[in-house]
N, C-alpha and C positions, 0 to 999 in steps of 0.2 A: 473484308473488303477494304482497301486500301485508301484512305481519305482523299477526296478530290482536292482540297486545298493542301499543297504542300508544306504550307506554313503551319498546318492544323496542330501539331503534335507540339511545337515550341509556343504556340500561342494557347494552348490547352495547360501546358506545363507551367508557363508564366501565371496564368489565371489563379491557377491551382496555388501557386506559391503567393501570390499577391493577397488572396481570399484568406489562407491561411494567417499569415503574418498579420492580416488587418485584424483579425479576430483575437488572436493570442498575443498583440502587441500590448495588451492590458496587462499581462502577466508580467511584464519586465517593471512594472510598478510595483510588485511586490515584494517584501524581504524574505530573508531566511525565515524558515517555520521551524517551531521547538518541536517537529514532528520528524524525527530522524536525520532533519538536515545537519543537527550538530554533529551526530555520528559520521556522515558522510561529508561535511566539509566544515562547521564552524568551530568545531572541536577536535577535530582529526588533525594531530600535528604532522602525520605523513604526507596527508593531502595536502594540506597549507604549504608546505616546504616546495611544493611543484613537483617539475619533471627531474627528479634527483636519482641518483642511483639507488639510494637508501629507498625511497619510495617506490621503486621499480620493483627491486626484491621483494619489500613486504608487499606490495599489490599481489604477487603470484604466491603467496605463501599464507597470506591473512585469512582467516576466517570471521573477521569483525563484521557486526552487523548480521550475524547468523547467515552469511552468505558466502560463498566462494565465487567472486565474481571480478578477476584482476581489471579487464577491460573497463569495469566501471569506475574502479578506484583510480585508473591512469587517467580516465576521461575529466574527472573530477580535479586531479591533480593538473592538468593542461589547464583548465579553467583558471584554477589559482594561479597558475603561472602567469596566464594572459591578464586576468582580470582582479586578482589579489581576492578580497572577501566584499566584492560588489555585486550584490545579486543580480542585478541588470545583466552582466555577462553571463553568467550562470543560467539565468532564464532563456537568455538568447539561443544559447546551446540548445537547451531542450527544443525551443521552438524549431531552429534550423534543422534539428533530426528530425521532429516530426513533418516538417515540409518534406524533405528528402524521402521519409517514407510514404507520404500521399504519392507525390511525382513517380517515385519507383513502382509503387501498385499500379498506377495508372499505365507507365509503359509496359509492365509485365503482362496485364491483361490485354493490352492493345495488341502487342506482339504476339501472344499466344492465341487470340480470338479473332483480331482485325476487326472488332466491335467497336467502334471509335467512341459513340455516345454512351454505351453502357459502361464501358472501361474508366470515361471520365467521371460519369455520375457515381460509381462505386468508390473511385478513390475520394472524390468531393464529399461523400458521405462520410468517409473515413476522416477526412482530414476536419471537418467541420462539427461531427456529432459531439453533443455534450459529454457523454460518457467517456469520452477519451480525454477531458480536460484535466482529470486527475493525474494521468500520467507525463502530462504536458507542464502543467502548472506548478507542480510538484518537483523541486529541483533534486530530492532524494531519489526521486523515480527515473532518474535518469537510465538506469538498467532497463527500463521496460522500452524505452525509445530507441536507446542504442541497441539492443538485443534486437528488435523488430527491423533495424536497418540491415543487419547481417543476415536476420531470417529471410529478407526480401532478396537482399544479394546472394544469397545460396540458392534461391529458387531461379534467381536468372543465370546464374553458373549452371544449374542443373538443365534450364532449358538448352543452353549451349552444348552442354554434353548430350543431351538426348538427340540434337540434331546429328552427331558425328559422335558415338561413344568411342573415347579414347582415354587413355591412363591419364595425361596430362590435364585433359578438362575434368576428370572426376576428381583429380587432386585438388583443383580449384573448389568444388563443391565441398570436400572434406575439411579444406583449410577454412574456407568462410563458414561452415557450420561449426568448426570448434571455436571461431571468435565469437560467435554469437553465445554458445553456450558459456563462454568466459567472461560474457556481458550480464546474463540472466539465464538462470536453467531451465526458465519455461519454456524456451524453443526446443526443448528435448522432444516434443513431439514431431518435428520436422520430418523423419523418415516416413511417417504415417501418412503427412501431407503430400510428400512426392507420389507414394502410390496413388493418392485420390487424384493427383495433376496427371499421373500416367493414363487414368479413365477418363477424366476430362479437364482441361482441355486438349492435353497433347495426344491422347489416343494412340498410346504406345502399345497396347494391349493386343496380340495379336488376334486378327479376327474381329476385332472391334471397328466397326464403320458406323459412325453416327449420320453419314450422309442419307442413306435410304431410309433408316427409321426416324429420322426428323423430318425429312420431306414427306413422309406418310401421315406425320403428326402436325404437319402445318399445311393450311389452305394456300395455295400458289397466290390467290388473289388477295391484294392489299398488304404484301410483305414490306416490312421496314426495310429502309436502305441501309439499315444497320447490322443486317443478317450477318451471322458469322461466315467468313469465307473458310471452305473447307481445306483449301490448299494453303493457306496463308502461313501455318507453320509445320511443315511436314518433317515427319521423324520416321526412322524405321521401326517396325514393330518387332515385339518379342512375345513369348508364351511369358505366362504369370510368375513360375517358378524363377526365371532369368531376372525378372524385375523386382522380386522379394531380395534376390541373393545380392543383386548390386547394392542394396540397401544395408547389409550385414556390418562393412566397415562403421556406417554412421551409427548403427545401433551399440557397437563397442564404445564409442565417443558417449553416447547417452547413458552406457552403464557406468562409465567413468565420472561422468557430470554426477550422476544420481548418486554416487558414493559420496563425491566430495560434500554435494549438500546435506546429505544425512548427517554427516561427520560435523557440519557446520552449524546444523540446525538441531540436532538431537539434545543438546546441554539446556536450550531455553525455549526455542521457539516451536518445536514439534508438542503437541499437547499428547496427553496419554488418554486412554480409552477410560480411565476411571473419570476425568474430568469430562470428555465427550464420548459417550457411547458409539459404536458401531451402528446401530441402528438410528439414533439421532444424526449421525453424519450421512447416513443415507438419506434419510428424509430431505435433509438439508440440500443435498447435491441433487435430487429430484426437484425441489421447490428453486433451487438457484438458477437450473437449466432453463425454466419456465420465464423466471424474474429477469433474467438478463435478457431474454428475448422480448418480454414485454416491454421493458426500458429501450429498446430501439425505438419503437412506437410512440412511447409515453414518456420521454425523457425528463420529468419533473420529480422534485422531491430526492434528488439525488445527494446522498451521504458519504462521508467520508469514511464512517464506519457503521455497518451494518451489524447489529449485535444479534446473536442467537436469541430466539425465541425462548423467554423462560419456561414455557411450559408446551414447548415444541408448536407444530404447525398444526392448525384445524384441520379435521378430515377431508374438508370442502377443498381447501387449498393443495393438499397434496392430491386428491382426487383430480382436480383441473390441470395440475401441472404433469400429473401420470398421463392424463387424456392428451396432452400437448405433445408430449413425447413420442407416445403410442402412435397418434395419427399423425403427427408430423414424419415419422418413420415409414409408417405405411403408405403414405400419399409418396413419398420419395420411390420407394422401391416400386410402386406401381408404373410411375413416370420415368422409372430409370433409363428407358430407352428413347422416350420421345423428349424428356426433360433432363439429360444428364447433367447439367450445371447443378440441379437439384441435388442430386448425391453427393458429389464434390463439396456443395457449400454447406449442407446439413452435418455431412461427415465431419467436415472441417470444424465447423462449430462445435460440436460434440466432443471431437476429440483433442482439440488444442485447449479446450478447457480442464481435462482430466487432471493435469498436475496441480491444478488450483480449485478444484471443485469441492475439496474439504474431507474426501475420503483420508487422506493423512492430512490431520488439521494441523495447520499452521498459525500460531497468532490466536485471536479470539473472535475474529471477524466470520461472520456467517459468510459474507460473500464482499466483494470488491470492484468498483466501477474499473479499476487498472487492470483486474484481470482478463477483462474483456477486450482488451487493445487488439490483440491479433485474433482469438476467436469471432470478433463481431464481422470480421471481413467476409467469412463464410457466407453469413446471413445477409449482409450486403450483396453478394454475388446472386444469390437465390432471390431476393427482393427485386433487384434491379433487372436481372435477365427473366425473371418470371412478369414483371410489371411491361416489360418491353414486350413479349411474347403476347400478353393479353391486348396490348395496344395494337398490334398487329393484326390480330382476330377483329378487332372492332375499327380496324381502319383510321385509327387516331392521326391526324397529320403531325408532322415534326414541330409547328409553331404550337400546339395545345400542349405537347409532350413536353416542350422545352420551357413553357409558362408552369406547368404544374411543378416539375423538378426543381425550377429557379424559387419558387414560392416555399416548398419544402425545405431547401437549402437556406434560404434566409431566415426560415424560422428556428431551423438548427443552429444558425450562426447567432443570432440573439440569445437562443437559450444558453449557448456555450459561453458569450460574452457575459452574462449575467452569473453564470456558474464559476467562472474565473474570479471573479470578483469575491466570492467567499473565500479563497487564498489570499486575502489582501493582510491577514492576521490570523494569529492564533486564537483569537476572541472569535472572530468573523466566522472562521472555520468550525469551531466546536459550537458556537450558540445555534448555528444553522444546523448541524449534525444533531443537535438536541431537539431543534424544532422540527424536524423531519422524522425520526424515529422515535420509539417508545422503549423504556425500560434500557437504557444504555446506559451501562453502568460506567465504561470507560470514557463516553462523551460528557456524561455529567461532571465525573471526577476530573478531567482535564479541563473543562471550561471553568470550574471552580478554582484549579491549580491557576489558571492564567488571570483569574480575577484576582486572587490573592498577589500576582504578581503585580497586578496593576493597582494594588493598593486598596481593594474593595473587598475586604474580607467580610462585611456583612452581607454583600450579594454572593459571596461564594459557600455561606453556609448551606442554602437549599439545595445546591447541587450534592455536595458531600452528604448532607442528611439523604438524599435520595440514594446516593452510590451505597452508603452504608446500610439503609434498610432493604436494599436488593442484594445484599452480599453482606448480611451481619458477622459472619464467621472469619471475614477478612479483618485481620488485625490492623492491617495500614489503614483501611478506610476508617476505623476509628480514630487513628493518630493524625489522619488529615483534617477530619471534622473537629477533633480537638483544639489542633491549630488555629482553624478557622475562628473558634470560639474564644480562644486566648486572645487572637488579634482584635476581636471585635469586643474584647474587654468583658465578656459572659466567661468568668474564672470558674465559678461553680460548675457549668455545665462543661468546661474544658477538664476539670478534674473527673467529672463522671467518665467521659470519653476515654481518657487515660487508664482509668480503673478498668472500665469495659474491655480495652484492649489487652490489659494483663491477664483478664479472666478467659480470651478467647485464643491465646497464643501460648506455645511452649516453649517459645524461643527464651532463652534466659537472657539475652544481650538485649532483644527488644523489650522485655519485663523489667530490667534494670533501669533503661532509659525512661520508660514510662513512670517509674519510681520517682526517678530524678527530676522529670518534669512536673508532677505533684509536688515535691519538695519545695520547688522553685514558686510554684503558684502559691502554695501555702505561704511561703513567705511574703508574697505580695500581698496576701489579705492578713497577715499578722496571726496566721496558727502557727507558731513556732514550734510546737509540741509535735504536730503533724509534720515539720518539715525533719525534724531531728527521726522521728518514726519512718518515714518514706526514705531517708536516706540510709537507715538500717537495714530495710527491706531493698533496696536497689544494691547493696554490697551484698547481702544473702544471696541475690538472685543471681548476681554474676561479679564475683570479689575482682576480675581483672578490669573492670570497670573504674576502677577507684583513680588510677591516676589520670584518666580523660576527665572524669568528673571534678576533679581538684582544678585541673587545666582550664576548664569551661568557666566554672564559677570566679577562677582567678582572673581570667580577662574580662568578664563582667564587672568585678570590683575594680579593676585597673583602668577601664573605660569610664565607669560611672559610680565612682567610690560613693557609699552610703553606709550608715549604720544597720539596717536589715541586712545588706549583704555581706557585711563582715560578720554579722550575728550567723548568717547560712553558713559563710565560709568556715566559722569556728565549729560550728556543729558538724560538720563534713569532716573535717580535720579529727575531731574529736572520736567519731566513731570509727574511723580509720586507726586511732591510737596516736596520732600526731599531735600529744598534749601541749607541748611546748609552744608550738604554731598555733594550736587552737586559742591559749591563752593569749597569744599576740594578736589574734582576729578580734576575739572580745575586748581587749583593752583598746583597739583601735576603732571598734563599735561605740565603744562608751564615751573616747574622745570626742567623736563626731555629733554623739546624741548621750550625755550623760543621764536622761530620764529614761533610756531603754532598759526596763526592769528585767526583761528576760536575757539580757546580757549580762547585768550585773550578777542573776541568779544562776546562770551558766558558769560564770568567772567564779563566783564563791562555791561553786559544787566542786570544781575543779581542786580548789585549796591548795594545797602544796604537793598535790602528784607531779 
């Protein structure tokens, strides 16, 4: 039913925009993060160069950040052209794209269904829900909001095509979909979504007519003024095979995008089945479907990274998740004729999550809030249309419905405002993640690294210890803990961790660097015999490290000359066989400290060699 107020659409769009900007304005106070922002902007010379031809050609050929998304690179480059490295401008672009997505979602639903209140509420939930904060407040996640813009624009073009199927209109669909894939490959499920829209609300399937079944499923008395008008978006109908066939060119784009994504991610991002077995992935997928849905209704304790559970999920958790999926699917099927929006919403949710549900595991996260940006639209449609139908049956008046919706949106806005604050710094982000998750190796380690950067090594030790205990076979966990011990002045414990690293790694270069570190610390504690021994072991582990070791200790000597450091340099030079240079180093050590007996002994041992 068309809105009675001719200005309704304009007012609704303005309200959506103002509310969204009001909530997300807090993000403009946040800096760049040290979580991918450096790869996408702050340490990327091509992006920082702005909209140059070199940047343009690089964007279309690069697989940096384990992705092929040229449009995303160019959007970041345009921001650098406009704002430089001022994070305010980069955040503003993300917010603007999110606003456009919310407004476009409202307009699409309104034009397809004629349901003004329901369409506006779905868009408002999308705009203000805390689960979407990560996609907007994180500059590096530009790809999510940008690809969704083209996803929605493709739906708009598809509606235009559905009204009058012509080649030029179909080409618009193809081009916009290709741009969406060039922003982020997650929109690869769009052909499937178009088939769902053919069922509802477009009703393009020949022989399908919602009117009779819907009227039988509803009582005439007490209907909402927001009921869907059956003629608001008239389209010609076709047989199912024809509707499937017209999606084939889009599937060809999907295959190309999938191939590019695998090429970009197979070297580093895609995890092997040895690390994440298929049974564990399947269990995680089942649990995640239920977890994302739960977070719609209870959006608290949201984290930047949700770790895989160390020992899998409990039987009761998997049981409840499976029950949710099975019962939800059964209910949707039973009501497919009287409540067709349930079919579209449910399968939209399940289908659009498939690329990121973890069957092909990318990264170390079990799930991520950003993955739900598009899928949640399906659940929002189910919830809003279902609640409106329930209100019709109970004859709830418009004022009460509006009040309930306003309270819900106000709560979500407050929660989103709070969630944005966690993106104010790396410390805020990781400390919150550690607080709301358990056994999170990546978060523990990342928080400790942040504390090290803040000059708080004593506070960093606990997180590194937790990360090391959770993954004791990872040599780099021990290296990080050793560095924290060293910066905290706990030298003996630092030596122990470097020695632990040597035991758990077969990498000769890592072993050599650890032996070198033990030699350096031994010099600090005055155990000069251990200095010589560890330099010898370092050279045995990886002889190619000799020049680098000399360069590093020479820089230390030049920066802060002292007798012990010259002694350390002399011992290293002697192990390499540079005896004359070693003699000079020992002599310089004695010049600075004539009482340094180890330097005198080393020099005497050289004799006239």
